[in-house]
N, CA, C and O atoms as CSV, one atom per row, in Angstrom:
chain,resi,resn,atom,element,x,y,z
A,1,MET,N,N,0.843,-1.150,0.000
A,1,MET,CA,C,0.000,0.000,0.000
A,1,MET,C,C,0.901,1.229,0.000
A,1,MET,O,O,1.820,1.334,0.812
A,2,VAL,N,N,0.633,2.159,-0.915
A,2,VAL,CA,C,1.414,3.390,-0.998
A,2,VAL,C,C,0.750,4.490,-0.175
A,2,VAL,O,O,-0.453,4.724,-0.296
A,3,LEU,N,N,1.528,5.154,0.651
A,3,LEU,CA,C,1.090,6.366,1.342
A,3,LEU,C,C,1.699,7.528,0.582
A,3,LEU,O,O,2.919,7.626,0.449
A,4,ALA,N,N,0.843,8.409,0.083
A,4,ALA,CA,C,1.285,9.478,-0.802
A,4,ALA,C,C,1.144,10.845,-0.143
A,4,ALA,O,O,0.405,11.018,0.826
A,5,ALA,N,N,1.872,11.805,-0.695
A,5,ALA,CA,C,1.830,13.182,-0.206
A,5,ALA,C,C,0.628,13.908,-0.786
A,5,ALA,O,O,0.192,13.617,-1.900
A,6,GLY,N,N,0.100,14.849,-0.028
A,6,GLY,CA,C,-1.009,15.664,-0.490
A,6,GLY,C,C,-0.688,16.316,-1.825
A,6,GLY,O,O,0.387,16.890,-1.997
A,7,GLY,N,N,-1.622,16.230,-2.776
A,7,GLY,CA,C,-1.431,16.792,-4.101
A,7,GLY,C,C,-0.949,15.798,-5.137
A,7,GLY,O,O,-1.124,16.025,-6.334
A,8,TYR,N,N,-0.338,14.691,-4.701
A,8,TYR,CA,C,0.158,13.679,-5.632
A,8,TYR,C,C,-1.017,13.092,-6.411
A,8,TYR,O,O,-2.043,12.823,-5.785
A,9,PRO,N,N,-0.951,12.872,-7.717
A,9,PRO,CA,C,0.222,12.864,-8.581
A,9,PRO,C,C,0.584,14.218,-9.190
A,9,PRO,O,O,1.531,14.304,-9.972
A,10,GLY,N,N,-0.136,15.254,-8.853
A,10,GLY,CA,C,0.218,16.599,-9.319
A,10,GLY,C,C,1.279,17.201,-8.414
A,10,GLY,O,O,2.146,16.496,-7.898
A,11,LYS,N,N,1.200,18.497,-8.229
A,11,LYS,CA,C,2.143,19.192,-7.341
A,11,LYS,C,C,1.877,18.735,-5.905
A,11,LYS,O,O,0.751,18.827,-5.416
A,12,TYR,N,N,2.901,18.253,-5.248
A,12,TYR,CA,C,2.734,17.710,-3.899
A,12,TYR,C,C,3.616,18.449,-2.902
A,12,TYR,O,O,4.601,19.095,-3.260
A,13,ASN,N,N,3.230,18.330,-1.655
A,13,ASN,CA,C,3.969,18.964,-0.563
A,13,ASN,C,C,5.205,18.147,-0.205
A,13,ASN,O,O,5.207,16.923,-0.338
A,14,THR,N,N,6.246,18.821,0.244
A,14,THR,CA,C,7.437,18.167,0.793
A,14,THR,C,C,7.770,18.836,2.125
A,14,THR,O,O,7.211,19.871,2.485
A,15,LYS,N,N,8.693,18.213,2.837
A,15,LYS,CA,C,9.192,18.713,4.128
A,15,LYS,C,C,8.151,18.683,5.240
A,15,LYS,O,O,8.265,19.430,6.213
A,16,ASP,N,N,7.126,17.821,5.108
A,16,ASP,CA,C,6.191,17.596,6.212
A,16,ASP,C,C,6.777,16.497,7.093
A,16,ASP,O,O,7.192,15.456,6.583
A,17,VAL,N,N,6.815,16.710,8.397
A,17,VAL,CA,C,7.364,15.707,9.306
A,17,VAL,C,C,6.408,14.515,9.370
A,17,VAL,O,O,5.193,14.688,9.464
A,18,ILE,N,N,6.969,13.305,9.318
A,18,ILE,CA,C,6.186,12.070,9.363
A,18,ILE,C,C,6.179,11.569,10.805
A,18,ILE,O,O,7.234,11.369,11.408
A,19,LEU,N,N,4.997,11.372,11.341
A,19,LEU,CA,C,4.823,10.905,12.718
A,19,LEU,C,C,4.272,9.483,12.719
A,19,LEU,O,O,3.616,9.066,11.765
A,20,GLY,N,N,4.538,8.746,13.785
A,20,GLY,CA,C,3.943,7.431,13.978
A,20,GLY,C,C,4.642,6.277,13.298
A,20,GLY,O,O,4.110,5.167,13.271
A,21,LEU,N,N,5.826,6.511,12.746
A,21,LEU,CA,C,6.564,5.399,12.142
A,21,LEU,C,C,7.018,4.447,13.241
A,21,LEU,O,O,7.520,4.894,14.273
A,22,PRO,N,N,6.850,3.136,13.038
A,22,PRO,CA,C,7.331,2.196,14.055
A,22,PRO,C,C,8.858,2.231,14.124
A,22,PRO,O,O,9.525,2.524,13.131
A,23,ALA,N,N,9.394,1.935,15.281
A,23,ALA,CA,C,10.843,1.958,15.480
A,23,ALA,C,C,11.546,0.916,14.616
A,23,ALA,O,O,12.673,1.132,14.169
A,24,GLU,N,N,10.883,-0.210,14.381
A,24,GLU,CA,C,11.477,-1.254,13.546
A,24,GLU,C,C,10.379,-2.063,12.877
A,24,GLU,O,O,9.224,-2.054,13.302
A,25,SER,N,N,10.769,-2.761,11.821
A,25,SER,CA,C,9.825,-3.620,11.112
A,25,SER,C,C,9.564,-4.880,11.916
A,25,SER,O,O,10.343,-5.244,12.796
A,26,THR,N,N,8.466,-5.535,11.606
A,26,THR,CA,C,8.167,-6.837,12.199
A,26,THR,C,C,8.225,-7.880,11.097
A,26,THR,O,O,8.371,-7.545,9.921
A,27,GLU,N,N,8.111,-9.133,11.477
A,27,GLU,CA,C,8.180,-10.207,10.497
A,27,GLU,C,C,7.038,-10.129,9.488
A,27,GLU,O,O,7.202,-10.538,8.338
A,28,ASP,N,N,5.885,-9.610,9.901
A,28,ASP,CA,C,4.729,-9.572,8.999
A,28,ASP,C,C,4.405,-8.177,8.474
A,28,ASP,O,O,3.377,-7.993,7.823
A,29,CYS,N,N,5.267,-7.186,8.746
A,29,CYS,CA,C,5.026,-5.828,8.244
A,29,CYS,C,C,6.355,-5.121,7.980
A,29,CYS,O,O,7.190,-4.990,8.875
A,30,LYS,N,N,6.535,-4.673,6.753
A,30,LYS,CA,C,7.720,-3.903,6.367
A,30,LYS,C,C,7.254,-2.573,5.788
A,30,LYS,O,O,6.278,-2.525,5.039
A,31,ILE,N,N,7.946,-1.504,6.132
A,31,ILE,CA,C,7.650,-0.188,5.578
A,31,ILE,C,C,8.876,0.265,4.793
A,31,ILE,O,O,9.970,0.404,5.341
A,32,PHE,N,N,8.669,0.492,3.500
A,32,PHE,CA,C,9.741,0.917,2.615
A,32,PHE,C,C,9.635,2.424,2.389
A,32,PHE,O,O,8.555,2.949,2.117
A,33,HIS,N,N,10.760,3.102,2.506
A,33,HIS,CA,C,10.806,4.544,2.295
A,33,HIS,C,C,11.124,4.808,0.828
A,33,HIS,O,O,12.047,4.217,0.268
A,34,ALA,N,N,10.360,5.690,0.216
A,34,ALA,CA,C,10.596,6.079,-1.172
A,34,ALA,C,C,10.855,7.581,-1.228
A,34,ALA,O,O,11.970,8.009,-1.529
A,35,GLY,N,N,9.837,8.380,-0.942
A,35,GLY,CA,C,9.963,9.831,-0.981
A,35,GLY,C,C,10.126,10.400,0.407
A,35,GLY,O,O,9.275,11.158,0.872
A,36,THR,N,N,11.221,10.039,1.083
A,36,THR,CA,C,11.475,10.546,2.435
A,36,THR,C,C,12.889,11.094,2.527
A,36,THR,O,O,13.752,10.772,1.711
A,37,SER,N,N,13.108,11.916,3.522
A,37,SER,CA,C,14.457,12.372,3.850
A,37,SER,C,C,14.597,12.355,5.367
A,37,SER,O,O,13.614,12.473,6.099
A,38,LEU,N,N,15.821,12.207,5.819
A,38,LEU,CA,C,16.122,12.176,7.249
A,38,LEU,C,C,16.977,13.396,7.569
A,38,LEU,O,O,18.068,13.566,7.026
A,39,GLU,N,N,16.462,14.242,8.459
A,39,GLU,CA,C,17.192,15.446,8.846
A,39,GLU,C,C,17.082,15.636,10.354
A,39,GLU,O,O,15.984,15.718,10.903
A,40,LYS,N,N,18.225,15.704,11.007
A,40,LYS,CA,C,18.289,15.955,12.451
A,40,LYS,C,C,17.392,15.006,13.246
A,40,LYS,O,O,16.718,15.418,14.190
A,41,GLY,N,N,17.392,13.745,12.856
A,41,GLY,CA,C,16.651,12.726,13.588
A,41,GLY,C,C,15.172,12.638,13.271
A,41,GLY,O,O,14.462,11.841,13.885
A,42,HIS,N,N,14.687,13.435,12.329
A,42,HIS,CA,C,13.277,13.400,11.945
A,42,HIS,C,C,13.148,12.955,10.493
A,42,HIS,O,O,13.997,13.272,9.659
A,43,VAL,N,N,12.077,12.216,10.196
A,43,VAL,CA,C,11.802,11.773,8.832
A,43,VAL,C,C,10.774,12.729,8.233
A,43,VAL,O,O,9.749,13.028,8.847
A,44,TYR,N,N,11.071,13.207,7.009
A,44,TYR,CA,C,10.218,14.172,6.320
A,44,TYR,C,C,9.781,13.630,4.965
A,44,TYR,O,O,10.449,12.782,4.374
A,45,THR,N,N,8.645,14.134,4.484
A,45,THR,CA,C,8.230,13.811,3.121
A,45,THR,C,C,9.182,14.509,2.159
A,45,THR,O,O,9.618,15.634,2.399
A,46,ASP,N,N,9.496,13.818,1.061
A,46,ASP,CA,C,10.417,14.385,0.077
A,46,ASP,C,C,10.105,13.846,-1.316
A,46,ASP,O,O,10.991,13.745,-2.164
A,47,GLY,N,N,8.842,13.502,-1.544
A,47,GLY,CA,C,8.423,12.986,-2.837
A,47,GLY,C,C,6.937,12.744,-2.820
A,47,GLY,O,O,6.280,12.951,-1.800
A,48,GLY,N,N,6.399,12.305,-3.944
A,48,GLY,CA,C,4.964,12.070,-4.044
A,48,GLY,C,C,4.530,10.755,-3.419
A,48,GLY,O,O,3.595,10.713,-2.618
A,49,ARG,N,N,5.220,9.677,-3.794
A,49,ARG,CA,C,4.945,8.358,-3.216
A,49,ARG,C,C,5.919,8.202,-2.053
A,49,ARG,O,O,7.082,7.853,-2.254
A,50,VAL,N,N,5.451,8.456,-0.861
A,50,VAL,CA,C,6.327,8.634,0.295
A,50,VAL,C,C,6.744,7.312,0.927
A,50,VAL,O,O,7.936,7.062,1.105
A,51,LEU,N,N,5.779,6.464,1.268
A,51,LEU,CA,C,6.050,5.187,1.937
A,51,LEU,C,C,5.280,4.073,1.253
A,51,LEU,O,O,4.261,4.313,0.606
A,52,CYS,N,N,5.774,2.856,1.403
A,52,CYS,CA,C,5.047,1.672,0.938
A,52,CYS,C,C,4.987,0.681,2.097
A,52,CYS,O,O,6.018,0.281,2.638
A,53,ILE,N,N,3.780,0.293,2.467
A,53,ILE,CA,C,3.578,-0.677,3.543
A,53,ILE,C,C,3.290,-2.029,2.909
A,53,ILE,O,O,2.389,-2.159,2.080
A,54,THR,N,N,4.059,-3.029,3.305
A,54,THR,CA,C,3.873,-4.394,2.824
A,54,THR,C,C,3.635,-5.290,4.027
A,54,THR,O,O,4.421,-5.289,4.974
A,55,THR,N,N,2.548,-6.058,3.989
A,55,THR,CA,C,2.208,-6.926,5.117
A,55,THR,C,C,1.933,-8.342,4.649
A,55,THR,O,O,1.650,-8.584,3.475
A,56,LEU,N,N,2.022,-9.267,5.581
A,56,LEU,CA,C,1.686,-10.667,5.344
A,56,LEU,C,C,0.515,-11.051,6.231
A,56,LEU,O,O,0.303,-10.460,7.290
A,57,GLY,N,N,-0.238,-12.042,5.792
A,57,GLY,CA,C,-1.329,-12.578,6.587
A,57,GLY,C,C,-1.665,-13.971,6.102
A,57,GLY,O,O,-1.210,-14.382,5.035
A,58,ASN,N,N,-2.451,-14.701,6.865
A,58,ASN,CA,C,-2.882,-16.033,6.442
A,58,ASN,C,C,-3.858,-15.961,5.280
A,58,ASN,O,O,-4.018,-16.928,4.536
A,59,THR,N,N,-4.511,-14.813,5.124
A,59,THR,CA,C,-5.416,-14.558,4.002
A,59,THR,C,C,-5.099,-13.169,3.462
A,59,THR,O,O,-4.425,-12.369,4.111
A,60,VAL,N,N,-5.598,-12.903,2.262
A,60,VAL,CA,C,-5.418,-11.565,1.697
A,60,VAL,C,C,-6.118,-10.533,2.576
A,60,VAL,O,O,-5.585,-9.448,2.805
A,61,LEU,N,N,-7.303,-10.865,3.066
A,61,LEU,CA,C,-8.046,-9.951,3.933
A,61,LEU,C,C,-7.240,-9.612,5.189
A,61,LEU,O,O,-7.187,-8.454,5.602
A,62,GLU,N,N,-6.623,-10.612,5.787
A,62,GLU,CA,C,-5.820,-10.377,6.991
A,62,GLU,C,C,-4.631,-9.464,6.680
A,62,GLU,O,O,-4.324,-8.558,7.455
A,63,ALA,N,N,-3.970,-9.701,5.558
A,63,ALA,CA,C,-2.846,-8.844,5.167
A,63,ALA,C,C,-3.322,-7.418,4.912
A,63,ALA,O,O,-2.657,-6.460,5.305
A,64,GLN,N,N,-4.468,-7.275,4.257
A,64,GLN,CA,C,-5.029,-5.951,3.995
A,64,GLN,C,C,-5.321,-5.224,5.307
A,64,GLN,O,O,-4.986,-4.050,5.465
A,65,GLN,N,N,-5.943,-5.927,6.238
A,65,GLN,CA,C,-6.290,-5.307,7.519
A,65,GLN,C,C,-5.045,-4.874,8.289
A,65,GLN,O,O,-5.049,-3.827,8.936
A,66,ARG,N,N,-3.988,-5.666,8.222
A,66,ARG,CA,C,-2.734,-5.292,8.888
A,66,ARG,C,C,-2.136,-4.033,8.261
A,66,ARG,O,O,-1.624,-3.160,8.963
A,67,ALA,N,N,-2.207,-3.953,6.940
A,67,ALA,CA,C,-1.675,-2.766,6.257
A,67,ALA,C,C,-2.452,-1.519,6.652
A,67,ALA,O,O,-1.855,-0.485,6.952
A,68,TYR,N,N,-3.780,-1.609,6.654
A,68,TYR,CA,C,-4.592,-0.455,7.045
A,68,TYR,C,C,-4.372,-0.078,8.507
A,68,TYR,O,O,-4.367,1.106,8.844
A,69,GLN,N,N,-4.193,-1.058,9.366
A,69,GLN,CA,C,-3.932,-0.780,10.785
A,69,GLN,C,C,-2.622,-0.012,10.932
A,69,GLN,O,O,-2.541,0.953,11.692
A,70,GLN,N,N,-1.607,-0.445,10.205
A,70,GLN,CA,C,-0.318,0.248,10.272
A,70,GLN,C,C,-0.437,1.656,9.694
A,70,GLN,O,O,0.107,2.607,10.254
A,71,ALA,N,N,-1.149,1.788,8.577
A,71,ALA,CA,C,-1.281,3.091,7.916
A,71,ALA,C,C,-1.977,4.113,8.803
A,71,ALA,O,O,-1.625,5.293,8.784
A,72,LYS,N,N,-2.955,3.674,9.576
A,72,LYS,CA,C,-3.698,4.645,10.399
A,72,LYS,C,C,-2.846,5.223,11.525
A,72,LYS,O,O,-3.191,6.263,12.088
A,73,ASP,N,N,-1.744,4.566,11.859
A,73,ASP,CA,C,-0.857,5.065,12.908
A,73,ASP,C,C,0.175,6.068,12.385
A,73,ASP,O,O,0.836,6.748,13.170
A,74,ILE,N,N,0.312,6.156,11.063
A,74,ILE,CA,C,1.301,7.037,10.442
A,74,ILE,C,C,0.591,8.305,9.978
A,74,ILE,O,O,-0.499,8.241,9.409
A,75,TYR,N,N,1.215,9.457,10.224
A,75,TYR,CA,C,0.555,10.709,9.880
A,75,TYR,C,C,1.554,11.766,9.420
A,75,TYR,O,O,2.655,11.883,9.959
A,76,TRP,N,N,1.150,12.517,8.429
A,76,TRP,CA,C,1.746,13.808,8.098
A,76,TRP,C,C,0.663,14.614,7.404
A,76,TRP,O,O,-0.308,14.044,6.908
A,77,HIS,N,N,0.813,15.911,7.362
A,77,HIS,CA,C,-0.198,16.772,6.757
A,77,HIS,C,C,-0.393,16.387,5.288
A,77,HIS,O,O,0.551,16.436,4.500
A,78,GLY,N,N,-1.604,16.009,4.930
A,78,GLY,CA,C,-1.917,15.666,3.549
A,78,GLY,C,C,-1.719,14.206,3.188
A,78,GLY,O,O,-1.943,13.828,2.038
A,79,CYS,N,N,-1.306,13.372,4.134
A,79,CYS,CA,C,-1.105,11.946,3.852
A,79,CYS,C,C,-2.402,11.313,3.357
A,79,CYS,O,O,-3.471,11.546,3.922
A,80,PHE,N,N,-2.300,10.506,2.290
A,80,PHE,CA,C,-3.479,9.767,1.849
A,80,PHE,C,C,-3.072,8.444,1.225
A,80,PHE,O,O,-1.935,8.259,0.790
A,81,TYR,N,N,-4.027,7.535,1.193
A,81,TYR,CA,C,-3.828,6.232,0.570
A,81,TYR,C,C,-5.185,5.708,0.140
A,81,TYR,O,O,-6.227,6.132,0.641
A,82,ARG,N,N,-5.147,4.779,-0.800
A,82,ARG,CA,C,-6.391,4.193,-1.299
A,82,ARG,C,C,-7.001,3.284,-0.241
A,82,ARG,O,O,-6.300,2.720,0.599
A,83,HIS,N,N,-8.303,3.157,-0.301
A,83,HIS,CA,C,-9.025,2.319,0.664
A,83,HIS,C,C,-9.635,1.082,0.007
A,83,HIS,O,O,-10.526,0.442,0.566
A,84,ASP,N,N,-9.139,0.755,-1.191
A,84,ASP,CA,C,-9.656,-0.416,-1.898
A,84,ASP,C,C,-8.545,-1.405,-2.256
A,84,ASP,O,O,-8.716,-2.231,-3.152
A,85,ILE,N,N,-7.439,-1.327,-1.577
A,85,ILE,CA,C,-6.295,-2.188,-1.873
A,85,ILE,C,C,-6.675,-3.655,-1.666
A,85,ILE,O,O,-7.170,-4.039,-0.607
A,86,GLY,N,N,-6.435,-4.460,-2.692
A,86,GLY,CA,C,-6.642,-5.902,-2.594
A,86,GLY,C,C,-8.075,-6.381,-2.701
A,86,GLY,O,O,-8.332,-7.568,-2.502
A,87,TYR,N,N,-9.020,-5.500,-3.008
A,87,TYR,CA,C,-10.425,-5.921,-2.962
A,87,TYR,C,C,-10.739,-7.033,-3.961
A,87,TYR,O,O,-11.546,-7.912,-3.658
A,88,ARG,N,N,-10.126,-7.016,-5.137
A,88,ARG,CA,C,-10.397,-8.088,-6.111
A,88,ARG,C,C,-9.866,-9.429,-5.609
A,88,ARG,O,O,-10.540,-10.454,-5.719
A,89,ALA,N,N,-8.660,-9.413,-5.062
A,89,ALA,CA,C,-8.069,-10.648,-4.538
A,89,ALA,C,C,-8.878,-11.177,-3.358
A,89,ALA,O,O,-9.023,-12.389,-3.199
A,90,ILE,N,N,-9.404,-10.279,-2.532
A,90,ILE,CA,C,-10.239,-10.695,-1.399
A,90,ILE,C,C,-11.528,-11.325,-1.905
A,90,ILE,O,O,-11.959,-12.350,-1.379
A,91,GLU,N,N,-12.150,-10.728,-2.920
A,91,GLU,CA,C,-13.373,-11.305,-3.504
A,91,GLU,C,C,-13.108,-12.696,-4.053
A,91,GLU,O,O,-13.891,-13.617,-3.819
A,92,ARG,N,N,-11.997,-12.858,-4.790
A,92,ARG,CA,C,-11.659,-14.183,-5.340
A,92,ARG,C,C,-11.454,-15.190,-4.217
A,92,ARG,O,O,-11.944,-16.317,-4.287
A,93,GLU,N,N,-10.733,-14.783,-3.190
A,93,GLU,CA,C,-10.444,-15.667,-2.064
A,93,GLU,C,C,-11.733,-16.083,-1.348
A,93,GLU,O,O,-11.877,-17.242,-0.960
A,94,GLN,N,N,-12.657,-15.160,-1.173
A,94,GLN,CA,C,-13.898,-15.449,-0.460
A,94,GLN,C,C,-14.886,-16.248,-1.303
A,94,GLN,O,O,-15.781,-16.895,-0.758
A,95,ASN,N,N,-14.737,-16.212,-2.622
A,95,ASN,CA,C,-15.653,-16.934,-3.513
A,95,ASN,C,C,-15.142,-18.310,-3.908
A,95,ASN,O,O,-15.723,-18.948,-4.785
A,96,LYS,N,N,-14.082,-18.777,-3.290
A,96,LYS,CA,C,-13.545,-20.117,-3.599
A,96,LYS,C,C,-14.479,-21.187,-3.102
A,96,LYS,O,O,-14.201,-22.375,-3.268
């Protein structure tokens, strides 16, 4: 799941401090930095596609829920992400 800066894909904000990042990754959740910068111990937005959250679960639905749970803890002014990630895969999984 991509967490993007306000205005993306058009003109987007940079230099917004990112709050709520976990201190370290877990076995079932990794956060990849794309459009970020580190200055004086703080992480800031520095691009349109700022972070990517990747999670694992026993089902696609479980992985999706873990990603959304992690995303809701991360904040910066204008942060947004899609709320339909994985819906087709979840439908296929549930219709088996």
